[in-house]
C-alpha positions, 0 to 999 in steps of 0.5 A, spaced: 297 720 085 303 716 089 298 712 093 294 710 086 300 707 083 302 703 089 295 700 089 296 698 082 302 694 084 298 690 089 299 682 088 305 682 083 309 678 088 304 673 088 305 672 080 313 672 081 312 667 087 308 662 083 312 663 077 318 661 081 314 655 084 314 652 077 321 652 076 323 650 083 318 644 082 321 642 076 328 643 079 326 638 085 323 633 080 329 633 076 334 632 082 330 626 085 330 623 078 338 624 078 339 622 085 335 616 083 339 614 077 345 616 081 343 611 087 341 606 082 348 607 078 352 606 085 348 599 086 349 597 079 357 598 081 357 594 087 354 588 083 359 589 077 365 589 082 362 583 086 361 579 079 368 581 076 371 578 083 367 572 082 368 571 075 376 572 075 376 566 079 375 562 073 382 564 071 385 562 078 382 557 084 376 555 080 379 554 073 376 548 070 382 545 065 376 541 061 372 548 060 373 553 055 376 559 059 371 564 056 365 559 057 367 558 064 368 565 066 361 568 063 358 562 067 360 564 073 359 572 072 352 570 070 351 566 076 354 571 080 349 577 077 343 573 079 345 572 086 346 579 087 339 580 084 341 583 077 337 580 071 342 581 066 337 578 061 332 583 062 333 587 056 326 591 057 329 594 063 335 596 059 339 590 062 346 587 059 352 584 062 358 583 057 364 579 060 371 580 057 378 576 058 384 580 058 391 581 061 393 586 066 399 589 069 399 589 077 403 595 077 400 600 071 393 596 072 392 597 065 387 592 062 388 589 055 383 585 052 385 578 048 383 575 042 379 568 043 386 564 041 390 567 047 384 566 052 389 561 056 394 567 057 388 571 060 389 574 068 384 579 068 376 580 067 372 586 065 365 586 066 361 591 063 353 592 065 348 597 063 341 598 066 335 604 064 333 608 070 326 611 069 325 618 071 319 618 076 317 626 074 321 628 068 319 624 062 324 619 059 330 615 062 337 615 064 342 610 061 347 607 066 353 604 064 358 601 069 364 597 069 369 593 073 376 590 072 379 584 076 385 580 076 388 574 079 394 576 082 399 570 083 403 571 089 408 566 093 412 566 099 419 564 100 425 564 104 432 563 103 437 560 108 433 554 111 438 548 111 437 541 108 442 538 112 441 536 119 444 538 126 449 533 129 453 532 135 458 537 132 454 543 130 449 543 136 454 545 141 455 551 136 448 553 135 447 552 143 453 557 144 451 562 138 443 562 139 444 562 147 448 569 147 444 572 141 438 571 146 442 573 153 441 566 156 444 559 156 442 553 152 444 546 152 439 542 147 442 536 143 442 535 136 436 530 137 432 536 140 434 541 134 432 536 129 426 535 132 424 543 131 427 542 124 422 537 123 416 541 125 412 546 121 407 551 123 403 556 120 405 563 121 397 565 121 396 560 127 402 563 131 400 570 129 393 568 132 396 566 139 400 572 139 394 576 138 396 579 132 391 581 127 392 587 123 397 588 118 400 594 122 400 589 128 404 584 125 409 588 122 410 593 128 408 590 134 414 588 139 414 581 141 417 578 147 422 572 144 419 567 150 412 569 148 414 567 141 416 560 143 410 559 147 405 561 142 409 557 137 408 551 142 401 552 143 400 552 135 404 546 134 399 542 140 393 545 136 395 541 130 396 535 134 400 530 129 406 527 133 411 531 130 408 537 132 407 535 139 414 533 139 416 540 137 412 543 142 415 539 148 422 541 145 420 548 145 417 548 152 424 545 154 427 551 150 423 556 154 425 553 161 432 554 159 432 561 157 431 567 161 431 573 156 428 579 155 429 579 148 424 582 143 423 583 135 418 585 130 416 580 125 416 586 120 424 586 121 424 579 118 418 579 113 418 582 106 410 583 106 410 585 099 402 585 098 401 588 105 396 583 106 397 579 113 393 573 110 399 572 105 404 571 111 398 567 115 398 562 109 406 561 110 408 554 113 415 555 116 420 550 119 420 551 126 427 552 127 428 556 121 423 561 124 426 561 131 433 562 128 431 568 124 427 571 130 433 570 134 438 574 129 433 580 128 432 580 136 440 580 137 441 586 131 448 588 130 450 586 137 457 583 137 457 576 139 463 574 143 464 567 145 468 560 145 466 556 140 465 549 142 469 546 135 473 540 136 479 541 131 485 537 131 491 541 133 487 546 136 486 547 143 481 553 143 477 557 138 474 564 140 468 567 135 466 574 134 460 575 130 456 580 127 449 580 123 450 586 119 443 585 115 438 581 118 435 575 114 428 576 110 423 572 108 419 574 102 411 574 103 406 575 098 411 576 093 409 578 086 414 576 080 420 580 082 420 580 089 426 578 093 428 575 099 435 574 102 439 571 108 443 575 113 450 579 111 455 577 117 462 578 119 465 573 123 472 573 126 475 566 129 481 565 133 484 559 134 490 557 139 494 551 136 496 546 141 503 545 138 508 551 140 513 554 136 520 553 139 526 558 138 533 558 142 529 553 147 524 558 148 516 557 146 511 561 143 503 560 143 501 560 136 495 563 134 491 563 127 486 568 126 481 567 120 476 572 118 470 571 114 466 576 110 459 573 107 454 577 104 449 571 104 444 569 099 439 573 095 433 569 091 429 573 086 422 570 084 422 569 077 415 565 075 409 562 079 406 556 076 399 554 078 396 548 078 390 544 080 391 541 085 395 546 088 401 541 091 402 540 083 404 547 082 411 550 083 415 557 083 422 559 080 427 563 084 433 566 081 438 564 087 445 567 088 449 565 093 454 571 094 462 570 094 465 568 101 471 572 103 476 569 108 482 572 110 488 570 115 488 576 119 484 580 125 478 585 124 477 591 128 471 590 133 468 597 130 468 594 123 465 588 125 459 591 126 459 597 122 456 595 115 457 602 112 464 601 111 469 595 109 471 591 114 478 593 117 482 586 117 490 587 119 495 582 118 495 576 123 499 576 129 501 569 129 506 568 134 511 573 138 517 571 143 519 576 147 526 579 145 527 573 139 522 573 134 515 576 132 511 573 126 505 576 122 502 573 116 496 574 111 492 570 106 486 571 102 481 566 099 475 567 095 469 562 094 466 565 088 458 567 087 454 561 085 448 562 081 442 557 079 435 558 077 431 553 082 424 550 080 421 549 087 415 545 088 410 547 093 412 547 100 419 544 098 426 546 098 432 547 093 439 548 094 444 553 090 452 553 092 456 548 096 452 544 101 458 541 105 465 544 104 467 551 102 473 549 099 477 555 102 483 552 106 487 550 099 487 557 097 489 560 104 495 555 104 497 557 097 497 564 099 499 565 106 505 570 106 509 570 113 513 576 115 518 574 120 521 580 124 528 577 128 529 581 134 535 577 137 542 574 134 543 568 131 536 567 129 535 564 122 528 567 119 527 562 114 528 557 119 523 560 123 518 561 117 518 553 115 517 551 123 511 555 123 508 553 117 509 546 119 505 547 125 500 552 121 499 548 115 496 541 118 490 546 121 489 550 115 489 543 110 483 541 114 479 548 116 474 546 111 471 540 114 473 541 121 471 548 122 467 551 116 463 546 115 460 545 122 460 552 123 456 554 116 451 548 118 449 551 125 449 558 123 444 556 117 438 556 121 439 563 123 439 566 116 446 566 116 449 563 109 456 561 108 458 559 101 451 556 099 443 557 100 437 553 101 430 556 098 424 554 101 417 555 097 413 556 103 406 558 099 403 559 093 396 563 092 394 563 085 387 566 086 389 573 089 383 576 086 383 584 087 379 590 083 384 594 079 379 598 075 
C-alpha cells in the first residue's frame, strides 16, 4: 500500500518546478526592464546635469544684454541637449525639455521660480527632462523624469592691508629691519627695490604651480619654505615676461641672496578659502610685496620682534621697537557676499631715548619716552558683487572698518605683548631717574576712533578707508600727559622738575605723528599690519562660478 502511494506521487516536483520557472522568468523579465529603465534614468540625469550647468551660463559669463534672459537660456539648454545626444523634440519617444529661471540661495539651496518680469534677477536655472523607457519583455513602458538645478554663484577675492603709499628712504630701512628679523636674516634693500616689488603683480595660481601645489589640501596645508616662495614667485614673474615683472623677479633674486632663513609658512594661514576651490585662489592677482609681507607675518607667528628702529626723529638719539603680531592678516579668496578679510592685530612697544637730558642740582638723567600702540587692524566685509561685460567693468562693494588705535605713554610687559587672550598690561612710563634726587613716571592715552566706509572697488583696483598719512595721536598724548614726580633729595622743587621735563618731552611728542607713526605705519602696511587706516584691494571677481545645487 505504501509503495503504491509513493508511485502515485512520482513527477509532482516537475510540475512545481515548471510553475516556479514561469514566475522566475517573469521576475527576470521585470528586473531587466526595471534595470534598463534605471540605466536610462541615470543617463538622462547626467544629460540634465550638464544641460543645467551649460544653460546657467546665460546668467553669468555668457550673458548677452541684447537678448531676453529666458530666450538665451533656453537656446543654450537646447544646444547642450543636442550635443549630448538628447533629442528633446522627439515627443514620440516621450522626450521633453523644460527650462525655468529662478532665484536660489547658496546656503539653503532652495530654488524659487521667478515670473517673466523678474528674469533679470534670476541667478539659477532648473531643467526638467522626460523620456519613455519601453520595456523589453513586459508589455508597456516606464515614464522617466529627471531634474537638475544649477546656479551662478558670484564670488570675489579681496585683501585688506595693501598700502597705496610708496616706500621711501625713511620707511625702507624700517621694512628691512622688521622683515629681516621676521625671517631671521639681514636685508639691505632700498626704497627703489621695494617699490619695484610693489609695482609687480603675480597670479597666485602661477606661484602655486611653481611650488607644485595643485589640490586644495596641498594649497592650504603644505609647509612652504620662504626661500622657495621667493624663487617660485620670481619664476612666475619671469614667465609673464613684461618689463615690470622681470624687474621684480630680479629684485626677488637679490632678496633671496641676502636671506639665509629656514622660515616657513602655510598659505592656509593667510587665505580664507571660502569656496574650498583652489581655482578661486589661483585667479587672484597679488601685489608681490604685499604677498611676501603677509607670508613673512604668518611665518613669524607671534614671536616677539626686538630691534632698533632706524627712524630719524628730531631730539631722539635712538628708538627701540618691540612688536608682536597677535593675529595674522588674511585674504578672502572665493568669497560670497558676507565673506570677511582682515589685517593683522598687532601690539607695538616703542622706546625713544631723547637727546636732551634732565638736569637736577647739576646732575643729569637720561630721558626715555616709551610709547605703546595697540591696533586691531582693519576688517573688510563683502556686501555686493556687480558683474559686467567685460569683466573689467565690474566691481565689488566692501564694508571696511579700520579699527580704533590706542596709544599710551607707558611700557607693556613682554608677556602681554604676545598674549592675545588678555589685554596688554601697560605700566606707567619710567621717564627719568636720577639716583638720590628724583624719579619721574608718566602716563598718557590717545585714541584714534574707528573709521568706516562702504568702498566700491573696480576690478583689480584699490580703495582706502581711514587715515593715510597721519594718525593724529600726538596732540592727545600731549594734552593727557600726567607726570608723577618723586622727590628723593632735599631742596628740589617737584613743579620745576615737571616743567623742565615737559620742555624736553613735548617737542618730541608734538611731531610724533609725522616723524614716527607715519613712516612706521607705511612700512608695516605691506606686512598686513594697519595703523589707523586700511586699503582694500579687489583681487578678482568670478561671476560665473557655476555649480549644481539640486
